[in-house]
C-alpha positions in Angstrom: 13.9 32.0 -4.9 12.1 28.6 -4.8 8.2 28.8 -5.3 7.3 27.8 -1.2 9.8 30.8 -0.4 7.7 32.9 -2.0 4.3 31.8 0.4 4.2 35.3 2.9 2.2 37.4 4.8 1.4 41.1 5.1 1.7 42.8 8.5 1.1 46.4 9.2 1.4 48.2 12.8 0.8 51.6 13.9 3.1 53.8 16.4 3.1 57.4 17.9 5.3 60.0 16.9 6.4 63.2 18.7 5.5 66.2 17.0 8.1 67.5 15.0 9.0 68.9 11.8 11.9 69.4 9.3 13.2 70.4 5.9 14.3 67.7 3.5 17.3 69.4 1.5 16.8 66.5 -1.2 13.5 67.1 -1.8 13.2 70.5 -0.8 9.9 70.1 1.2 9.2 70.1 5.4 8.2 67.0 6.5 6.4 66.4 9.7 2.8 66.8 7.6 0.6 64.0 7.1 1.8 62.4 3.8 0.2 59.0 2.4 2.6 59.0 -0.5 0.6 60.6 -3.8 -0.9 63.2 -1.1 0.5 65.7 1.2 -1.9 67.6 4.3 -1.4 70.4 6.1 -1.5 68.4 9.5 0.9 67.4 12.0 1.6 64.1 11.8 1.7 62.3 15.3 1.4 58.8 14.0 3.3 56.5 11.6 2.3 53.4 9.5 4.1 50.5 8.3 3.5 47.9 5.8 6.0 45.0 6.1 5.7 41.4 4.0 7.0 38.1 6.0 7.7 35.1 4.3 6.7 32.0 5.9 8.9 29.9 5.3 12.3 31.2 6.1 11.3 34.5 7.7 12.5 36.6 5.2 11.2 40.1 5.8 10.8 43.4 3.5 9.2 46.6 4.1 6.6 47.5 1.8 5.4 51.1 2.7 5.1 54.2 5.4 2.6 56.4 6.2 2.5 59.5 8.2 -1.2 60.1 9.9 -2.5 62.9 12.3 -4.1 61.2 14.4 -5.0 56.9 14.2 -5.4 56.0 10.7 -9.1 56.3 9.5 -10.8 52.8 8.7 -11.2 53.4 4.9 -8.2 54.8 4.3 -6.3 51.8 5.8 -8.5 49.3 3.7 -7.4 51.5 0.9 -3.8 51.4 1.3 -4.6 46.9 2.6 -6.0 46.5 -1.1 -3.3 48.8 -2.7 -0.3 47.3 -1.1 -1.9 43.5 -1.6 -2.3 44.1 -5.5 1.6 44.8 -5.2 2.5 41.6 -3.2 0.0 39.7 -6.2 1.5 41.1 -9.0 5.5 41.0 -8.0 4.6 37.1 -8.1 4.2 36.1 -4.2 1.9 34.0 -2.6 0.4 36.2 0.2 -1.7 33.8 2.2 -2.2 36.1 5.4 -2.5 39.4 7.4 -1.1 39.7 11.0 -1.9 42.9 12.5 -3.1 44.3 16.3 -6.4 44.2 17.5 -6.9 47.8 17.9 -10.3 49.1 17.0 -9.2 50.4 13.4 -8.1 47.0 12.4 -10.9 45.5 13.6 -13.3 47.4 11.5 -11.4 47.1 8.3 -10.9 43.7 8.7 -14.6 43.1 9.4 -15.5 45.4 6.6 -13.1 43.7 3.8 -14.3 40.0 5.0 -18.3 41.5 4.7 -17.2 42.7 1.2 -15.9 38.8 0.5 -18.9 37.4 2.0 -20.9 39.1 -0.3 -19.0 38.4 -3.0 -19.3 34.7 -2.6 -23.0 34.8 -1.8 -23.1 36.6 -5.3 -21.3 33.1 -6.7 -23.4 30.9 -4.7 -20.3 29.6 -3.0 -19.9 29.7 0.8 -18.0 31.6 2.8 -15.3 30.9 5.6 -13.8 33.8 6.9 -11.2 35.1 4.3 -10.9 38.0 2.9 -10.9 38.1 -0.9 -8.6 40.5 -2.8 -7.6 40.1 -6.8 -9.1 36.6 -6.2 -6.3 35.6 -4.0 -7.9 34.3 -0.2 -6.0 35.5 2.5 -6.7 34.4 6.0 -6.7 37.8 9.1 -5.1 36.7 11.9 -4.8 38.9 15.0 -0.9 39.3 16.9 -0.6 36.4 19.1 0.6 38.6 21.8 -1.8 40.9 22.6 -4.7 38.0 22.3 -3.1 37.2 25.7 -3.2 40.3 26.5 -7.0 40.1 26.0 -7.2 36.7 27.3 -5.6 37.8 30.9 -7.9 41.3 30.9 -10.9 38.8 30.5 -9.6 36.5 32.8 -9.0 39.9 35.4 -12.7 39.9 35.9 -14.5 37.5 34.5 -14.1 33.7 34.9 -13.1 31.5 31.8 -15.2 28.0 31.0 -13.3 24.8 30.7 -14.0 22.5 27.2 -15.9 19.5 28.9 -17.3 16.2 27.6 -20.9 16.1 27.3 -22.4 15.2 30.6 -19.5 16.8 32.6 -20.2 19.4 34.9 -19.2 22.8 33.8 -16.0 24.2 34.9 -14.5 27.7 35.1 -10.8 29.3 35.6 -10.4 32.4 38.2 -7.8 35.1 38.5 -8.2 33.9 41.8 -6.4 31.0 41.5 -3.4 33.1 40.1 -3.4 35.6 42.8 -3.3 32.1 45.3 0.1 31.8 43.3 1.5 34.7 43.6 0.8 35.1 47.1 2.7 31.4 47.8 5.2 32.4 46.3 6.0 35.3 48.0 5.6 33.7 51.2 5.5 30.3 51.6 8.8 29.5 49.5 12.9 30.2 50.6 13.1 31.5 47.7 11.2 33.1 44.9 10.4 30.5 42.0 8.4 33.4 40.1 11.0 36.7 41.0 9.5 38.8 37.5 5.6 38.3 38.8 5.0 41.7 40.7 2.2 43.4 41.9 1.8 45.3 38.6 0.8 41.7 37.5 -1.4 40.4 39.7 -3.0 43.2 42.1 -5.9 44.1 39.8 -5.8 47.6 40.7 -2.6 47.9 40.0 -2.4 45.7 36.6 -1.3 47.9 33.7 -4.1 46.7 31.0 -2.4 47.6 28.0 1.3 46.0 28.7 1.7 42.9 26.5 5.2 41.6 28.5 3.4 41.4 31.8 0.4 39.4 30.5 2.7 37.3 28.4 4.6 36.9 31.6 1.4 36.0 34.2 0.1 33.2 31.2 3.3 31.9 30.9 5.1 28.2 31.3 6.4 29.3 34.7 2.6 30.4 36.1 1.1 27.4 34.8 4.7 25.1 36.2 4.0 26.7 39.6 0.3 25.9 40.0 0.6 22.4 38.7 3.8 21.7 40.7 1.8 23.1 44.2 -1.4 21.6 42.9 0.1 18.0 43.0 2.1 18.4 46.7 0.8 16.1 49.5 -0.1 18.2 52.2 -0.8 21.6 53.3 -0.5 23.3 49.5 -3.0 20.5 48.0 -6.2 22.0 47.5 -4.6 25.4 47.1 -5.6 25.7 43.4 -8.9 25.1 42.2 -11.9 25.8 39.7 -15.0 26.9 40.8 -18.5 25.1 39.2 -21.4 25.8 37.9 -23.6 23.9 40.3 -22.4 24.2 43.9 -20.0 27.4 43.6 -17.1 26.2 45.3 -14.0 24.7 44.2 -13.2 21.1 42.6 -9.6 20.5 41.8 -8.0 20.0 38.2 -4.6 19.7 37.0 -3.6 23.1 35.6 
């Protein structure tokens, strides 16, 4: 393997299982209970946690470990497994540079604890800390799964305006969910055929939005939606000024290129 192909990231995710027990004739024990590899407990497993390493250069994948748990994996247990697996990866000769996981509570707590440990280590050495995680002298960047970040942005935008970066001295500007609602209703009523046929009430109407569904969030905050808004903002006539952004001073609307 070429040196650049050894650069990799570690990713993990947890999935919900249906309770079930069965007898493994080869291992001669009952499966379906908690199984941490070196330790098994008489608790029904309803979650599975899977770790996989993936090459950054050419995308190769290799599953490393899986565990069966009763409930969501506890933070301290997750940290222990992360450290053990990182050591295995480093000892194998691979170059581990990043973690990728979703932003569920147990992952956030584990990442924050690992970052705190690394910050304290750097402080003792008198070195600045830049937000990475250090395990076995290897600096690893924690990343959160982009589709889940898109979902979080959508969920925040539902009830809160998002502020734009502006140049110093410019008036503050805020994006609003109202713009997306306008686009949806225009597509329903003001066109001969729909330009955004995949967008439904479950994507747009606040009391119908499925807040945990990543697919819906990605479809709303997509190039298709952005192109629709941009196109109709540029039109001269009845659709000019349909899409807008609130300013801080007047709480009314000024118009921007989306």
